[in-house]
C-alpha positions as CSV (number, residue, x, y, z in Angstrom):
1,X,-25.1,-18.8,22.3
2,X,-24.8,-15.1,21.4
3,X,-22.3,-16.0,18.7
4,X,-24.7,-18.5,17.2
5,X,-27.5,-16.0,17.2
6,X,-25.3,-13.4,15.7
7,X,-24.3,-15.8,12.9
8,X,-27.9,-16.6,12.2
9,X,-28.8,-12.9,12.1
10,X,-26.0,-12.1,9.7
11,X,-26.9,-15.2,7.6
12,X,-30.6,-14.1,7.4
13,X,-29.5,-10.5,6.5
14,X,-27.7,-11.9,3.5
15,X,-30.7,-13.9,2.5
16,X,-32.8,-10.8,2.6
17,X,-30.3,-8.7,0.7
18,X,-31.8,-8.1,-2.8
19,X,-28.7,-6.3,-4.0
20,X,-26.5,-9.3,-3.6
21,X,-23.9,-7.3,-1.8
22,X,-23.6,-4.6,-4.5
23,X,-24.0,-0.9,-3.5
24,X,-27.1,0.7,-4.9
25,X,-26.1,4.1,-3.4
26,X,-25.0,6.8,-5.7
27,X,-21.3,7.7,-5.7
28,X,-20.2,10.4,-3.3
29,X,-17.2,12.3,-4.7
30,X,-15.8,13.0,-1.2
31,X,-15.3,9.3,-0.7
32,X,-12.9,9.0,-3.6
33,X,-9.3,7.7,-3.2
34,X,-6.4,9.9,-4.1
35,X,-3.6,7.4,-4.4
36,X,-3.3,7.3,-8.2
37,X,-2.8,10.0,-10.8
38,X,-6.2,9.5,-12.5
39,X,-8.3,9.2,-9.4
40,X,-9.8,12.6,-9.8
41,X,-10.9,11.8,-13.4
42,X,-12.5,8.5,-12.4
43,X,-14.2,10.1,-9.4
44,X,-15.6,13.0,-11.4
45,X,-17.0,10.6,-14.0
46,X,-18.7,8.6,-11.3
47,X,-20.1,11.7,-9.6
48,X,-21.7,12.7,-12.9
49,X,-22.8,9.1,-13.5
50,X,-26.4,8.7,-12.2
51,X,-26.2,5.1,-11.2
52,X,-24.7,3.0,-8.5
53,X,-21.0,2.8,-7.8
54,X,-20.7,-0.7,-9.2
55,X,-22.4,0.4,-12.4
56,X,-19.9,3.3,-12.7
57,X,-17.1,0.8,-12.0
58,X,-18.4,-1.4,-14.8
59,X,-18.7,1.6,-17.1
60,X,-15.1,2.7,-16.4
61,X,-13.8,-0.9,-16.9
62,X,-15.5,-1.1,-20.2
63,X,-14.5,2.3,-21.6
64,X,-11.0,2.5,-20.1
65,X,-9.5,-0.9,-19.3
66,X,-11.3,-3.2,-21.7
67,X,-11.1,-0.7,-24.6
68,X,-7.3,-0.5,-24.3
69,X,-7.0,-4.2,-23.8
70,X,-9.1,-5.1,-26.8
71,X,-7.3,-2.6,-29.1
72,X,-4.0,-4.1,-28.0
73,X,-5.2,-7.6,-28.6
74,X,-6.4,-6.6,-32.1
75,X,-2.8,-5.8,-33.1
76,X,-2.0,-9.5,-32.7
77,X,-2.9,-12.5,-34.8
78,X,-5.4,-15.0,-33.2
79,X,-2.6,-17.5,-33.0
80,X,-0.4,-15.1,-31.0
81,X,-3.0,-14.8,-28.3
82,X,-2.0,-18.2,-26.9
83,X,1.6,-17.2,-26.4
84,X,2.1,-15.8,-22.9
85,X,5.1,-13.7,-23.9
86,X,2.9,-11.9,-26.5
87,X,0.0,-11.0,-24.2
88,X,1.8,-10.7,-20.8
89,X,2.1,-6.9,-20.8
90,X,-1.4,-6.4,-22.1
91,X,-2.9,-8.7,-19.5
92,X,-0.8,-7.1,-16.7
93,X,-2.0,-3.6,-17.9
94,X,-5.6,-4.8,-17.8
95,X,-5.1,-6.1,-14.3
96,X,-3.4,-2.9,-13.1
97,X,-6.1,-0.8,-14.7
98,X,-8.9,-2.6,-12.9
99,X,-7.0,-2.4,-9.6
100,X,-6.3,1.3,-10.0
101,X,-9.9,2.2,-10.8
102,X,-11.2,0.0,-7.9
103,X,-8.7,1.6,-5.5
104,X,-9.7,5.1,-6.7
105,X,-13.4,4.4,-6.0
106,X,-12.5,2.7,-2.7
107,X,-13.9,-0.6,-3.8
108,X,-12.0,-3.7,-2.7
109,X,-10.0,-5.4,-5.4
110,X,-10.5,-8.1,-6.6
111,X,-14.2,-8.0,-6.5
112,X,-17.0,-9.9,-8.3
113,X,-17.0,-7.4,-11.2
114,X,-13.3,-7.8,-11.7
115,X,-13.6,-11.6,-11.6
116,X,-16.4,-11.5,-14.2
117,X,-14.4,-9.2,-16.4
118,X,-11.5,-11.6,-16.5
119,X,-13.8,-14.6,-17.0
120,X,-15.2,-12.7,-20.0
121,X,-11.8,-11.9,-21.3
122,X,-10.7,-15.5,-21.1
123,X,-13.8,-16.8,-22.8
124,X,-13.4,-14.2,-25.6
125,X,-9.7,-14.3,-26.3
126,X,-8.2,-17.5,-24.7
127,X,-10.9,-20.2,-25.1
128,X,-9.1,-21.9,-28.0
129,X,-5.7,-21.9,-26.4
130,X,-4.5,-25.4,-25.5
131,X,-4.1,-25.9,-21.8
132,X,-1.0,-27.8,-20.5
133,X,-2.5,-30.6,-18.5
134,X,-0.3,-32.7,-16.2
135,X,0.6,-36.0,-17.7
136,X,2.6,-39.0,-16.6
137,X,6.4,-38.9,-17.2
138,X,7.9,-41.2,-19.8
139,X,8.1,-44.9,-18.8
140,X,11.9,-44.7,-18.6
141,X,11.7,-42.1,-15.8
142,X,9.0,-43.9,-13.9
143,X,11.1,-47.1,-14.1
144,X,14.2,-45.4,-12.8
145,X,12.3,-43.8,-9.9
146,X,10.7,-47.1,-8.9
147,X,13.7,-49.4,-9.3
148,X,16.2,-47.2,-7.4
149,X,14.6,-47.6,-3.9
150,X,13.9,-51.3,-4.7
151,X,17.6,-51.9,-5.4
152,X,18.8,-49.8,-2.5
153,X,16.9,-51.8,0.1
154,X,18.9,-55.1,-0.3
155,X,22.1,-53.1,-0.3
156,X,21.2,-51.3,2.9
157,X,20.2,-54.6,4.6
158,X,23.5,-56.2,3.5
159,X,25.5,-53.3,5.0
160,X,23.6,-53.5,8.3
161,X,24.2,-57.3,8.5
162,X,27.9,-56.9,7.6
163,X,28.4,-54.2,10.2
164,X,26.7,-56.2,13.0
165,X,28.3,-59.6,12.1
166,X,31.5,-59.3,14.1
167,X,29.3,-59.2,17.3
168,X,31.2,-56.7,19.4
169,X,28.8,-53.8,18.5
170,X,31.7,-51.4,18.5
171,X,31.8,-50.8,14.8
């Protein structure tokens, strides 16, 4: 019973949360991570930034990660955007950048802002790329996969009958 009441209390607290889970508290420099070389820079920007931590994260994504990604994508032709070999390193660098900044600010990664950033990137750069949908194999392959077990069943039945035909059961 206590578990059910606890669940209802947590559920109601989410319903009353007007921030939708985002922190509206200003950034505190002492709560900055130090596991990456640029953490001090990111944290000092956020401590000077007079908005919430998520707003600062969005600012850093836009002016650091996305700026670099968009400049790198501008060096390619639009047709080259759909070739994974051409964009793999840029995409990986964007992913690493968002993860590094989130880790520095001690924000879990991935988070809704990261997800929205990648959705925006895909809608801006990759919306015209053809997607490889699954399709049926050619008819010859389907025929071979279907006919093989059908032909094996009579052969296996014949082998069983031949082996048991002599009646002694020793074979």
